[in-house]
Backbone as a ProteinNet text record, in pm:
[ID]
protein_1_A
[PRIMARY]
XXXXXXXXXXXXXXXXXXXXXXXXXXXXXXXXXXXXXXXXXXXXXXXXXXXXXXXXXXXXXXXXXXXXXXXXXXXXXXXXXXXXXXXXXXXXXXXXXXXXXXXXXXXXXXXXXXXXXXXXXXXXXXXXXXXXXXXXXXXXXXXXXXXXXXXXXXXXXXXXXXXXXXXXXXXXXXXXXXXXXXXXXXXXXXXXXXXXXXXXXXXXXXXXXXXXXXXXXXXXXXXXXXXXXXXXXXXXXXXXXXXXXXXXXXXXXXXXXXXXXXXXXXX
[TERTIARY]
85	0	88.9	58.4	141.2	107.6	211	194.8	211.6	196.4	199	329.6	442.3	571.4	580	517	518.8	447.8	333.7	260.1	339.6	410.4	489.2	599.9	659.2	763.7	708.5	579.7	518.7	481.1	475	424.5	508.6	645.8	723.4	701.5	693	671	532.9	435.4	300.5	297.4	374.5	380.3	440.9	529.5	591.8	515.8	399.5	314.1	387.9	465.6	541.9	491.6	381.8	326	242.4	238.5	148.5	5.7	-90.3	-231	-265.2	-213.8	-246	-188.6	-63.5	-1.7	-75	-112.7	-183.1	-317.6	-389.2	-518.1	-499.8	-398.3	-373.4	-338.8	-253.2	-215.5	-334.6	-416.3	-532.9	-631.3	-646.6	-733.2	-679.7	-544.9	-483.3	-496.8	-480.5	-488.2	-626.6	-729.3	-865	-886.3	-794.2	-809.9	-696.5	-592.4	-472.2	-443.6	-470.7	-445.2	-296.6	-211.8	-67.8	-12.4	-51.4	0.1	-56.8	-183.2	-240.1	-162.6	-126.7	-51.6	87.4	151.2	284.2	278.9	172.2	157.6	141.3	65.1	48.2	181.1	266.8	397.9	484.2	480.2	557.7	505.4	373.6	317.6	352	351.7	388.9	535	621.6	762.5	784.5	711.3	724.1	681.1	577.1	530.9	636.3	702	809	921.9	957.4	1063.6	1024.7	896.9	852.3	864.7	832.9	834.6	970.2	1058.3	1186.1	1303.4	1281.7	1393.7	1440.7	1572.3	1630.5	1658	1643	1672.9	1818.2	1840.8	1975.3	2035.9	2157	2227.7	2332.2	2359.5	2462.3	2598.2	2678.3	2811.2	2899.8	3012.5	3104.6	3149.6	3166.2	3211.6	3104.6	2977.7	2870.2	2857.6	2867.5	2857	2967.8	3089.4	3202.2	3184.4	3125.6	3102	3002.6	2898.4	2799.3	2863.5	2944.2	3009.4	3107.8	3176.2	3270.5	3198	3082.6	3004.8	2958.4	2917.3	2872.3	2988.1	3107.8	3223.6	3260	3251.5	3286.2	3190.2	3060.9	2963.7	2984.3	3020.5	3044	3168	3266	3389.5	3376.3	3266.8	3248.5	3223.7	3287.5	3265.2	3117.2	3075	2934.7	2881.9	2968.5	2920.6	2817.6	2818.5	2718.9	2588.7	2479.8	2350.4	2317.9	2252	2215.2	2127.4	2038.9	1948	2023	2126.5	2205.2	2281.4	2340.6	2414.5	2323	2203	2107.5	2073.7	2058.6	2024.2	2136.3	2264.2	2376.4	2381.7	2357	2360.1	2254.3	2132.5	2025.3	2042.8	2108.6	2138.7	2232.5	2334.3	2427.3	2353.5	2268.9	2190.2	2100.9	2041.5	1952	2024	2144.7	2221.3	2256.8	2305.8	2340.6	2216.8	2105.1	1981.4	1935.1	1951.2	1911.8	1997.2	2129	2218	2180	2156.3	2118.7	1987.7	1893.5	1764.7	1781.9	1868.1	1893.6	1955.1	2053.3	2118.3	2017.6	1932.2	1833.2	1735.9	1690.4	1597.9	1664.3	1792.6	1864.2	1877.2	1914.8	1927.8	1792.6	1686.8	1553	1512.3	1538.5	1500.6	1577.7	1710.3	1791	1740.6	1714.9	1663.1	1528.1	1445.7	1312.8	1321.2	1409.6	1426.1	1475.9	1574.1	1628.5	1519.7	1442.6	1335.6	1227.1	1197.9	1096	1140.7	1269.5	1320.3	1318.6	1361	1358.8	1215.9	1123.5	983.6	927.8	960	912	973.4	1104.9	1169.3	1106.8	1075.3	1012	873.1	798.3	665.6	672.5	769.1	783.8	822	910.9	950.2	831.5	748.6	630.8	530.9	515.3	424	473.6	606.7	662.6	643.7	664.3	645.9	499.8	408.8	266.1	227	280.1	249.7	303.8	426	484.7	403.5	361.1	280.3	146	89.2	-37.8	-20.4	91.4	116.7	136.2	211.7	235	105	19.4	-109.1	-194.8	-196.3	-273.7	-217.6	-82.4	-21.3	-56.5	-55.9	-89.5	-234.2	-324	-465.1	-485.9	-415.8	-432.5	-370.8	-258	-197.5	-290.3	-351.3	-446.9	-566.1	-611.1	-723.4	-685	-559	-512.1	-517.7	-468.7	-466.9	-607.4	-694.6	-833.1	-897.7	-865.3	-924	-870.9	-740.9	-679.6	-739.2	-770.3	-820.4	-972.5	-1041	-1186.6	-1225.9	-1342.1	-1385.7	-1399.3	-1347	-1360.1	-1266.5	-1173.6	-1081.8	-975.5	-925.1	-817.2	-700.8	-581.7	-464.7	-380	-344.1	-261.2	-127.6	-20.5	112.6	151.8	207	256.2	407.8	478.1	624	672.6	787.2	842.6	892.4	873.4	927.7	1067.7	1122.8	1255.2	1253.7	1135.6	1125.6	1141.7	1111.5	1119.6	1151.1	1272.4	1306.6	1298.1	1316.6	1313.2	1179.3	1078.1	947.5	859.6	775.5	676.9	546.9	436.8	307.8	214.5	122.4	18.8	-116.9	-211.8	-347.7	-442.4	-510.4	-608.6	-747.3	-844.6	-980.5	-1080.6	-1201.3	-1304.7	-1409.3	-1514.5	-1614.5	-1699.6	-1692.5	-1765.6	-1684.4	-1557	-1471.3	-1390	-1409.2	-1326.8	-1184.7	-1087.9	-950.2	-851.6	-735.9	-626	-498.9	-427.9	-300.5	-188	-87	30.8	152.6	231.7	348.1	474	588.4	717.7	822.4	926.4	1038.4	1009.7	906.7	873.6	973.6	1014.4	1099.5	1025.5	1100.6	1041	976	856	784.8	833.8	843.8	877.6	765.5	795.1	694.2	579.2	457.5	339.4	299.9	361.6	330.6	286.6	208.9	170.3	157.9	161.4	136	-14.9	-57.5	-200	-218.5	-316.7	-349.2	-450.4	-433.7	-524.6	-575	-703.6	-766.1	-787	-727.7	-729.9	-804.5	-919.3	-1002.5	-992.8	-977.3	-961.6	-1078.4	-1046.8	-1147.5	-1205.1	-1156.3	-1206.4	-1088.8	-1113.6	-1005.9	-968.9	-845.4	-804	-894.2	-932.4	-1017.4	-930.6	-947.8	-858.3	-892.5	-788.1	-800.6	-752.3	-725.3	-681.5	-535.6	-502.9	-363.9	-308.8	-179.8	-118.9	29.8	89.3	231.8	297.8	417.7	486.9	549.1	585	656	805	883.6	1027.8	1097.7	1036.4	1097.4	1051.6	963.8	913.5	794.4	733.6	617.2	488.6	381	251.6	140	29.2	-91.3	-210	-290.9	-405.5	-528.2	-639.7	-765.8	-851.1	-898.3	-971.1	-1112.8	-1199.8	-1329.9	-1338.1	-1315.3	-1308.4	-1447.5	-1459.6	-1587.5	-1613.8	-1741.9	-1777.7	-1710.5	-1701.7	-1642.2	-1493.5	-1428.5	-1284.9	-1254.4	-1356.5	-1332.5	-1284.5	-1312.1	-1267	-1143.2	-1070.3	-952.7	-847.3	-785	-676	-542.3	-528.8	-401.7	-427.6	-338.5	-336.6	-202	-203.2	-79.1	-76.1	44.8	65.6	152.6	104.8	179.2	206.8	295.7	326.3	247	160.4	68.3	71	5.6	-8.7	-79.8	-40.8	-98.8	-251.1	-317.8	-463.5	-520.8	-436.8	-481.6	-546.1	-557.8	-617	-717.3	-797.4	-898.1	-841.4	-733.6	-667.4	-518.2	-448.6	-305.5	-224	-128.4	-40.5	107.3	138.9	278	328.7	456.1	519	465.4	465.9	423.5	540.3	515.3	618.5	602.3	478.7	452.1	332.8	329.3	213.6	215.2	96.8	89.8	142.7	170.2	218	109.9	149.4	54.1	-5.7	-136.2	-197.8	-138.1	-129.2	-72.4	-173.2	-124.3	-210.6	-224.2	-340.2	-365.7	-300
-120	0	125.5	219	337.8	438.2	511.1	614.8	750.3	858.8	993.1	1021.7	975.8	1001	936.3	817.8	749.9	833.9	891.2	973.9	1098.3	1160	1279	1248.3	1126.7	1088.9	1070.4	1040.4	1018.4	1149.2	1259.2	1384.8	1436.6	1442.8	1492.7	1410.1	1276.5	1191.4	1216.4	1241.4	1268.9	1400.1	1500.3	1628.1	1612.6	1511.2	1484	1378.5	1332.6	1232.5	1101.3	1056.9	933	820.3	842.2	735	641.9	513.1	424.2	446.1	381.5	406.8	376.5	264.9	226.4	326.8	370.6	468.4	602.5	642.6	769.3	766.9	653.2	643.7	651.2	580.2	580.8	721.5	790.7	926.3	1021.2	1009.3	1096.3	1076.8	951.4	926.5	998	992.6	1059.7	1211.4	1265	1409.5	1464.6	1383.7	1430.3	1455.3	1404.5	1418.5	1495.9	1531.9	1591	1727.7	1834.9	1970.1	1994.8	1942.6	1965.2	1909.6	1786.4	1724.1	1791.3	1837.3	1908.1	2035.6	2107.4	2230.1	2201.4	2093.7	2059.4	2017.2	1944.3	1904.4	2027.3	2126.1	2248.7	2319.5	2318.7	2382	2306.8	2172.4	2092.7	2113.4	2117.8	2135.9	2273.3	2375.2	2508.8	2513.1	2445.4	2441.8	2364.8	2253.3	2175.2	2257.9	2339.5	2424.5	2527.3	2582.9	2679.8	2613.8	2490.6	2417.4	2393.1	2361.2	2326.3	2443.5	2564.5	2680.3	2749.2	2718.3	2788.5	2703.6	2573.1	2485.5	2514.4	2522.7	2543.2	2409	2399.2	2273.2	2233.6	2104.5	2053.9	1997.9	2040.4	1986.2	1888	1782.2	1687	1754.7	1713.4	1771.5	1724.5	1792.9	1746.9	1602.2	1560.4	1422.4	1322.2	1351.5	1261.2	1258.9	1375.5	1382.7	1300.1	1311.6	1238.1	1087.7	1043.8	900.3	848.5	928.4	886.5	873.1	973.7	969.4	853.4	823.8	711.7	580.3	562.9	440.9	429.7	543.8	540.7	504.3	561.9	531	383.5	329.6	187.9	99.6	136.6	56.3	68.3	189	206.9	131.5	118.3	47.7	-103	-152.5	-297.3	-361.6	-476.4	-544.1	-573	-568.1	-582	-723.9	-818.2	-955.2	-961.7	-858.9	-854.1	-806.8	-876.5	-836.3	-693.4	-626.6	-485.9	-467.8	-566	-554.2	-553	-638.5	-644.8	-515.2	-459.8	-334.7	-222.2	-219.8	-116.5	-128.4	-255	-276.1	-228.4	-250.2	-206.5	-55	10.5	157.3	211.4	160.8	211.6	168.8	54.5	11.7	110	157.1	255.3	384.5	428.2	548.2	530	411	385.2	390.8	334.2	335.3	477.4	552.8	691.6	771.8	745.2	815	783.8	658	620.3	692.2	699.8	769.4	917	976.8	1118	1140.2	1046.1	1059	1053.2	961.2	949.8	1077.7	1131.4	1255.7	1370	1377	1483.6	1476.8	1355.1	1338.8	1379.3	1340.9	1376.4	1528	1594	1739.7	1803.9	1750.3	1804.2	1793.5	1677.6	1657.4	1751.8	1764.7	1855.3	1998.3	2040.3	2175.2	2195.1	2090	2097.6	2115.1	2041.5	2051.8	2190.7	2242.4	2375.6	2481.5	2473.9	2570.9	2559.2	2433.8	2413.4	2475.4	2456.5	2516.3	2668.4	2722.9	2868.3	2920.5	2845.1	2886.4	2886.9	2783.9	2776.4	2888.4	2914.7	3022.1	3156.3	3177.7	3302.7	3315.9	3205.7	3210	3240.5	3179.3	3205.2	3350.9	3403.6	3543.9	3635.9	3603.7	3685.4	3679.2	3558.7	3547.4	3630.7	3627.7	3705.4	3855	3898.7	4040.1	4080.5	3991.9	4022.2	4034.6	3944.9	3951.3	4079.5	4118.6	4240.9	4363.1	4365.2	4476.7	4483.3	4366.9	4364.1	4421.7	4384	4438.2	4589.6	4635.8	4779.1	4853.8	4793.1	4856	4868.5	4761.2	4765.5	4870.8	4877.9	4978.1	5118.9	5139.3	5271.3	5306.7	5210.2	5236.1	5270.2	5198.2	5225.2	5359.2	5394.4	5524.6	5636.7	5619.1	5720.2	5731.1	5616.6	5618.5	5689.2	5669.4	5736.3	5887.7	5937.6	6082.4	6137.9	6061.1	6107	6117.3	6019.2	6017.9	6134	6160.7	6268.2	6403.5	6420.6	6550.4	6562.8	6459.3	6466.4	6549.2	6614.5	6698.1	6616.2	6669.4	6605.3	6488.5	6461.5	6347.7	6379.4	6275.5	6288.5	6198.5	6237.4	6155	6145.1	6021.5	5996.8	5938.9	5979.8	5928.3	5827.7	5713.8	5611.9	5603.1	5599.2	5593.2	5459	5418.7	5290.3	5290.3	5177.7	5158.9	5100.1	5053.6	4990.8	4863.4	4803.6	4683.1	4714.5	4840.7	4881.6	5030.1	5065.7	5207	5288.4	5225.8	5301	5300.5	5241.2	5226.5	5348.1	5380.6	5486.6	5441.2	5504	5472.2	5590.8	5600.6	5703.9	5636.5	5677.6	5625.1	5739.8	5733	5834.4	5771.9	5846.6	5794.5	5908.4	5877	5979.8	5952.6	6031.7	6021.4	5895.9	5824.5	5697.7	5579.6	5603.9	5494.6	5430.8	5474	5422.5	5472	5379.2	5414.4	5343.5	5410.9	5353.1	5370.1	5259.9	5261.7	5243.1	5330.8	5319.2	5314.6	5207.1	5188.5	5167.1	5210.7	5194.4	5154.5	5084.4	5049.9	4940.3	4860.2	4752.4	4637.2	4577.8	4459.6	4343.3	4256.4	4138.9	4050.4	4000.9	3920.3	3775.3	3709.3	3566.2	3483.5	3360.4	3270.5	3253.9	3260.7	3243.1	3364.8	3481.1	3603.8	3714	3809.3	3929.3	4044.6	4166.1	4283	4305	4367.4	4393.6	4530.8	4604.2	4737.4	4727	4816.5	4818.5	4959.4	4969.2	5095.8	5092.8	5189.6	5187.1	5309.8	5284.8	5389.1	5378.4	5489.3	5489.4	5418.1	5329.1	5257.4	5136.2	5104.1	4988.9	4900.5	4770.3	4683.3	4720	4696.8	4727.9	4658.4	4731.5	4677.3	4641.7	4519.9	4474.8	4534.5	4567.5	4599.2	4480.1	4501.8	4392.5	4356.1	4231	4185.6	4204.7	4232.1	4255.6	4220.4	4200.7	4169.4	4268	4317.2	4410.6	4337.3	4413.8	4354.7	4347.2	4316.1	4298.2	4427	4541.5	4669.3	4716.6	4639.9	4679.3	4771.9	4786.6	4874.2	4793	4855.2	4787.1	4890.7	4853	4935.5	4847.8	4893.8	4816.3	4905.7	4856.7	4930.6	4878.4	4969.4	4932.6	4990	4928	4985.6	4989.3	5105	5118.1	5110.5	5044.5	5050.1	5192.4	5226.9	5363.8	5414.7	5328.9	5372.4	5401.6	5340.8	5361.5	5499.7	5571.7	5706.6	5799.3	5761.5	5840.5	5780.2	5697.1	5630.2	5731.5	5704.1	5788.3	5745.1	5615.1	5559.5	5456.6	5455.3	5351.4	5280.7	5148.6	5072.5	4956.8	4910.7	4795.2	4695.5	4573.3	4467	4353.4	4263.6	4144.4	4028	3969.4	3865.9	3744.5	3634.6	3520	3561.5	3499.6	3533.1	3522.2	3619.1	3621.2	3709.7	3744	3833	3761.5	3834.9	3782.2	3884.1	3843.3	3932.9	4023.6	3977.2	4058.1	4056.3	4168.6	4172.9	4079.8	4010.8	3919.6	3950.5	4021.3	4045	4182.4	4204.6	4331.9	4442.6	4566	4681.4	4727.3	4738.8	4781.7	4929.1	4977.3	5117.9	5163	5293.9	5347.8	5499.8	5557.3	5702.8	5745.4	5872.2	5923.7	5907.4	5870.6	5851.6	5988.2	5989.5	6118.4	6171.1	6304.5	6368.3	6364.8	6335.2	6334	6476.4	6504.9	6638.7	6653.5
0	0	0	-90	-101.1	9.7	52.1	152	83.9	162.3	105.6	31.8	88.6	25.2	-112.2	-128.2	-257.9	-363.6	-326	-420.9	-459.4	-362	-390.9	-491.4	-484.1	-578.5	-720	-731.3	-862.1	-932	-856.1	-911.9	-1027.8	-1015.8	-1130.2	-1256.9	-1242.7	-1359.2	-1418.9	-1333.5	-1383.4	-1461.6	-1414.1	-1484.3	-1623.5	-1640	-1770.1	-1849.4	-1794.8	-1861.8	-1887	-1787.9	-1803.5	-1713.5	-1641.1	-1558.6	-1646.6	-1608.9	-1681.5	-1630.9	-1693.4	-1662.4	-1517	-1465.5	-1327.9	-1228.2	-1251.6	-1161.8	-1168.1	-1290.3	-1305.8	-1232.6	-1244.3	-1174	-1022.9	-971.8	-827.5	-778.6	-855.7	-815.2	-823.7	-928.1	-942.4	-826.8	-782.2	-666.7	-542.9	-527	-411.4	-423.3	-545.4	-565.2	-533.5	-550.5	-521.1	-372.8	-288.9	-144	-78.3	-154.5	-93.5	-156.3	-83.3	-133.7	-154.9	-64.3	-74.8	-205.9	-239.7	-361.4	-485.9	-479.4	-594.9	-622.5	-516.5	-533.7	-590.9	-541	-590.5	-737	-776.7	-917.4	-1005.4	-960.3	-1037.9	-1058.4	-955.1	-968.1	-1069.9	-1064.9	-1160.5	-1302.3	-1320.1	-1453.8	-1509.9	-1421.5	-1466.2	-1509.8	-1432.7	-1467.4	-1597.2	-1615.6	-1738.7	-1859.2	-1841.7	-1951.3	-1988.6	-1886.9	-1913.1	-1991.3	-1949.9	-2020.4	-2165.3	-2188.9	-2323.4	-2419.4	-2370.2	-2459.5	-2463.9	-2366.7	-2363.1	-2406.4	-2425.8	-2461.2	-2602.9	-2622.4	-2754	-2820	-2956.4	-3024.8	-3001.7	-2978.2	-2952.8	-3081.3	-3112.9	-3227.3	-3177.4	-3256.9	-3215.1	-3209.2	-3113.8	-3099.3	-3214.4	-3240.2	-3346.1	-3327.2	-3201	-3177.8	-3220.6	-3187.7	-3228.7	-3380.3	-3444.5	-3590.8	-3656.8	-3599.1	-3656.8	-3641.6	-3527.4	-3508.3	-3611.2	-3639.7	-3738.7	-3876.1	-3915.6	-4046.1	-4055.6	-3944.8	-3944.9	-3969.5	-3901.3	-3922.4	-4067.2	-4125.5	-4265.3	-4357.7	-4333.8	-4419.5	-4409	-4286.3	-4268.9	-4346.1	-4344.5	-4418.9	-4569.7	-4614.1	-4757	-4803.7	-4713	-4749	-4739.5	-4686.6	-4672.2	-4808.5	-4842.4	-4971	-4991.7	-5118.7	-5151.8	-5142.9	-5096.5	-5079	-4967.2	-4880.1	-4772.2	-4831.7	-4808.4	-4865.7	-4828.9	-4925.2	-4904.3	-4782.2	-4755.7	-4642.5	-4511.5	-4503	-4379.1	-4358	-4467.1	-4453.4	-4407.1	-4466	-4426.4	-4278.8	-4232.8	-4092.7	-4002.7	-4044.1	-3961.8	-3951	-4068.9	-4066	-3969.5	-3986	-3900.4	-3755.8	-3734.9	-3597.4	-3531.6	-3609.1	-3554	-3521	-3619.7	-3593.1	-3472	-3458.9	-3347	-3214.4	-3207.7	-3083.2	-3043	-3144.1	-3113.5	-3074.9	-3141.3	-3108.4	-2968	-2927.4	-2791.3	-2688.1	-2716.5	-2624.2	-2614.6	-2734.2	-2735.2	-2661.1	-2675.6	-2607.4	-2456.4	-2410.6	-2266.6	-2212.9	-2288.9	-2246.2	-2243	-2346.6	-2353.7	-2236.8	-2203.5	-2091.2	-1959.9	-1943.4	-1821	-1808.6	-1919.8	-1917.7	-1888.8	-1950.5	-1928.7	-1782.7	-1722.6	-1582.3	-1490.8	-1514.8	-1432.7	-1446.8	-1571.4	-1592.9	-1529.3	-1536.2	-1476.8	-1326.4	-1261.9	-1116.5	-1078.2	-1154.7	-1125.1	-1138.8	-1247.7	-1267.3	-1160.6	-1122.4	-1018.8	-887.4	-851.7	-728	-735.8	-851.5	-867.6	-860.3	-921	-920	-778	-701.3	-562.9	-478.4	-498.6	-422.7	-456	-585.2	-625.6	-563.9	-559.5	-500.1	-350.9	-281.8	-138.8	-114.4	-201	-187.4	-209.9	-309.5	-337.1	-221.9	-163.4	-49.1	69.2	92.5	203.1	179.2	54.6	21.5	37.4	-4.7	8.3	155	239.6	382.5	444.7	402.9	455.3	412.7	285.9	237.7	310.5	339.8	412.6	553.1	620.8	755	749.6	649.1	637.3	609.1	527	496.8	622.2	703.7	827.5	924	932.5	1020.1	973.7	842.2	788.8	820.5	803	831.2	978.4	1067.1	1209.8	1248.4	1183.6	1210.8	1166.9	1050.2	1003.6	1098.4	1147.6	1240.9	1370.7	1414.2	1536.3	1519.3	1405.3	1383.7	1365.2	1301.8	1289.6	1426.9	1512.3	1645.9	1729.2	1720.8	1799.3	1763.4	1634.7	1588.7	1597	1644.8	1655.1	1777.6	1775.6	1889	2018	2127.2	2257.4	2280.5	2187.2	2202.5	2307.7	2368	2466.6	2426.5	2467.4	2440.8	2567	2602.4	2719.4	2675.3	2742.8	2714.3	2821.6	2776.9	2868.6	2851.8	2963.5	2962.2	3014.5	2965.8	3005.8	3148.8	3216.4	3350.8	3337.2	3447.5	3442.9	3358.8	3337.2	3255.4	3106	3068.7	2928.2	2923.8	2963.6	2983.3	2854.4	2738.7	2613.1	2544.2	2605.2	2540.5	2566.9	2469.9	2484.3	2417.7	2457.4	2395.9	2409.4	2316.5	2321.1	2305	2386.7	2380.5	2352.7	2238	2202	2209.1	2263.9	2272.6	2271.3	2224.1	2218.1	2325.8	2326.8	2432.4	2423.4	2308.4	2294.9	2346.1	2380.4	2425.5	2315.1	2191	2081.5	2102.3	2103.1	2138.1	2046.1	2027.5	1950.9	2032.8	2053.6	2124.7	2023.3	2029	1943.2	2033.8	2024.2	2112.5	2029.4	2086.3	2020.1	2124.9	2079.1	2167.2	2266.7	2242.3	2335.6	2321.8	2433.1	2424.6	2357.9	2294.2	2230.8	2336.9	2306.2	2405.5	2400.8	2516.7	2517.5	2456	2421.5	2365.1	2463.2	2412.1	2496.2	2575.3	2543.8	2617.3	2520.7	2574.3	2501.2	2600.1	2547	2630	2640.5	2751.3	2770.7	2833.9	2781.7	2831.8	2945.4	3044.6	3159.6	3184.1	3221.6	3259.2	3410.7	3480	3626.9	3678.5	3739.6	3798.4	3950.1	4015.2	4160.8	4228.4	4319.2	4395.6	4324.4	4203.9	4128.5	4086.7	4066.8	4018.3	3874.4	3833.6	3696.2	3594.3	3490.4	3384.1	3263.6	3210	3102.6	2967.2	2892.4	2751.1	2670.3	2542.8	2454.8	2478.2	2448.3	2447.3	2305.7	2295.2	2164	2170.4	2054.8	2045.4	1950	1981.4	1891	1772.4	1668.8	1555.8	1585.6	1485.4	1506.9	1549.3	1521.3	1559.6	1696.5	1762.4	1893.5	1888	1769	1753.7	1752	1794.7	1796.4	1791	1730.3	1726	1763.9	1854.8	1900.8	1907.1	1851.3	1854.2	1969.2	2053.4	2174.2	2173.8	2252.4	2285.4	2437.5	2493.1	2637.9	2699.8	2815.1	2887.2	2933.5	2948	2982.3	3107.6	3209.7	3335.9	3320.1	3217.8	3197.2	3142.2	3094.2	3043.2	3154.2	3278.6	3393.8	3458.7	3383.3	3439.8	3482.5	3596.7	3645.9	3586.8	3562.6	3517.4	3407.9	3310.3	3207.8	3217.3	3206.9	3221	3121.6	3092.3	3004.5	3078.6	3089.3	3156.4	3058.9	3099.8	3021	3078.1	2994.9	3041.7	2948.1	2989	2897.9	2769.5	2657.5	2527.2	2532.9	2475.3	2477.1	2586	2684.7	2791.3	2908.1	3018.3	3141.5	3194.7	3292.9	3350.1	3458.4	3524.5	3627.4	3600.9	3619	3587.9	3677	3614.8	3688.7	3665.5	3554.9	3518.8	3560.6	3530.7	3562.7	3472.5	3524.2	3445.4	3358.4	3228	3133.5	3095	3086.5	3060.4	3143.6	3175.7	3247.3	3236.2	3257	3266.8	3402.8	3413.4	3542.1	3648.2	3767.3	3876.1	3913.6	3942.1	3978.4	4107.8	4111.9	4231.9	4345.1	4464	4581.5	4636.9	4688.8	4742.5	4880
[MASK]
+++++++++++++++++++++++++++++++++++++++++++++++++++++++++++++++++++++++++++++++++++++++++++++++++++++++++++++++++++++++++++++++++++++++++++++++++++++++++++++++++++++++++++++++++++++++++++++++++++++++++++++++++++++++++++++++++++++++++++++++++++++++++++++++++++++++++++

């Protein structure tokens, strides 16, 4: 019984139409259920198509041409006591042998070229996917930055600055929110989070337990943007803070404070 690896080995041959009927049927049955193999077959077929339209005609090398002419001269120099049919068979036998060798060489070159093109094609696709993902992240960051500035300039909006503690001395953040509680947090200089951890925003109102905001993770540069919907009571918050918590956030703070607004002055 064939396993997944067996089917993957059959894919290049299928792209070149070299499988027999039984193998082709078995692979087609597997392809109807396996997205990974279907995608790989499409890549091989695309590469084979490129090879078909870009391959240059191959001419025999001078050495091969000379071998053919030598065989012909030898047959012409043979005494005519040998029946014409036998001589003809020898000539074509020589041509057939050389043709078989050339065919083997051509197939080997084709396969090597096909593999190289397939690898280049896959590398190009991976590069394009990475670029698309990066552009998508940049687009989202731009949209959130624009939303932050729209919010800051809206009537009645407020903006709070959060400064880094000893846990993140170089970090800064700004929180803008309007009277409906719609808020945007923009942070920079955050330390990289450990695996399974994220930062979380907190709204702290005097006399009440801290109210949780969303959890978020910074990018490779330590920057992050998070869109919040603050509870109504949080609009009167005295302090805003960011702690390091388990990924997904928690209901009550458990980690160290990394950023916070200045503590209100006591009377």
